[in-house]
C-alpha positions in Angstrom: 0.0 0.0 0.0 1.5 3.3 -1.1 0.4 6.6 0.5 -2.3 8.3 -1.6 -1.0 11.2 -3.6 -2.9 14.4 -2.7 -3.5 17.7 -4.4 -6.1 20.3 -4.8 -7.5 23.5 -3.5 -8.0 22.4 0.2 -5.0 23.0 2.4 -5.4 19.8 4.5 -6.0 17.4 1.6 -2.7 15.7 2.3 -3.7 14.9 5.9 -7.0 13.5 4.8 -5.3 11.4 2.1 -2.9 10.0 4.8 -6.0 9.2 7.0 -7.7 7.4 4.1 -4.5 5.4 3.4 -4.3 4.3 7.0 -8.0 3.4 7.1 -7.6 1.3 4.0 -4.6 -0.5 5.5 -6.6 -1.3 8.6 -9.6 -2.6 6.6 -7.3 -4.7 4.3 -5.7 -6.3 7.4 -9.1 -7.9 8.2 -8.6 -10.3 5.3 -6.6 -13.3 6.7 -5.1 -14.1 3.3 -3.7 -10.6 2.7 -0.2 -9.6 3.8 -0.5 -5.9 4.5 2.4 -3.8 5.6 2.0 -1.4 8.5 1.5 2.4 7.9 5.1 2.9 8.9 6.3 0.7 6.1 3.8 2.1 3.6 4.7 5.7 4.4 8.4 5.0 4.1 7.8 4.8 0.3 7.0 7.8 -1.8 3.5 7.9 -3.4 5.2 7.9 -6.8 7.1 4.7 -6.1 6.6 2.2 -9.0 4.7 -0.9 -7.9 7.3 -3.1 -9.5 9.9 -1.6 -7.1 7.7 -2.7 -4.1 7.4 -6.2 -5.6 11.1 -6.5 -5.8 12.0 -4.8 -2.5 9.2 -6.2 -0.3 8.3 -9.4 -2.1 4.7 -8.4 -2.5 2.5 -9.5 -5.4 0.2 -6.5 -5.5 0.3 -2.8 -4.6 -2.5 -0.4 -3.9 -2.0 3.1 -5.2 -4.2 6.1 -5.4 -4.8 9.8 -5.8 -7.0 12.2 -3.8 -7.9 15.5 -5.4 -10.0 18.3 -3.9 -11.7 20.9 -6.1 -14.6 23.3 -5.3 -15.8 21.5 -2.2 -15.7 18.0 -3.8 -13.1 15.2 -3.4 -12.3 12.7 -6.1 -10.5 9.5 -4.9 -9.0 7.2 -7.5 -7.5 3.9 -6.4 -6.1 0.9 -8.2 -4.5 -2.5 -7.5 -1.5 -3.2 -9.6 0.3 -6.5 -10.1 3.9 -5.8 -9.1 5.5 -8.3 -11.4 3.8 -7.1 -14.6 2.6 -3.6 -13.8 -0.9 -4.7 -14.9 -3.8 -2.8 -13.3 -6.0 -5.6 -11.8 -8.7 -3.3 -10.3 -9.5 0.4 -10.3 -12.2 2.6 -8.9 -13.1 6.2 -8.6 -15.2 7.8 -5.9 -16.6 11.4 -5.7 -17.7 12.8 -2.3 -18.4 16.2 -0.8 -15.4 17.6 1.0 -16.4 16.8 4.6 -13.2 15.6 6.3 -15.0 13.9 9.1 -17.1 11.8 6.8 -14.4 11.0 4.2 -12.7 8.4 6.4 -15.9 6.4 6.4 -16.6 6.7 2.6 -17.2 3.4 0.9 
């Protein structure tokens, strides 16, 4: 899991993106067959790190990457799961929500 990249017109979007990253890590850890690295390990890597690098350095099969953008009171979150051996995107999703920091962490 890489930290979500964050940009936009809301000053604290980076903090919100970090919170979403941590919540996603916590939720993924509920699946017993997933090996999920702690936030400390995830945040050690730059958001722009290539998934293939994670595969090589950490021995993981997949990486979750994402972008959070704020604009005009809305937040767009784009996430994807990438196979680290091939770079193939195995899943992607996009979510739009009103910019309400307290509710974004519970967005599904």
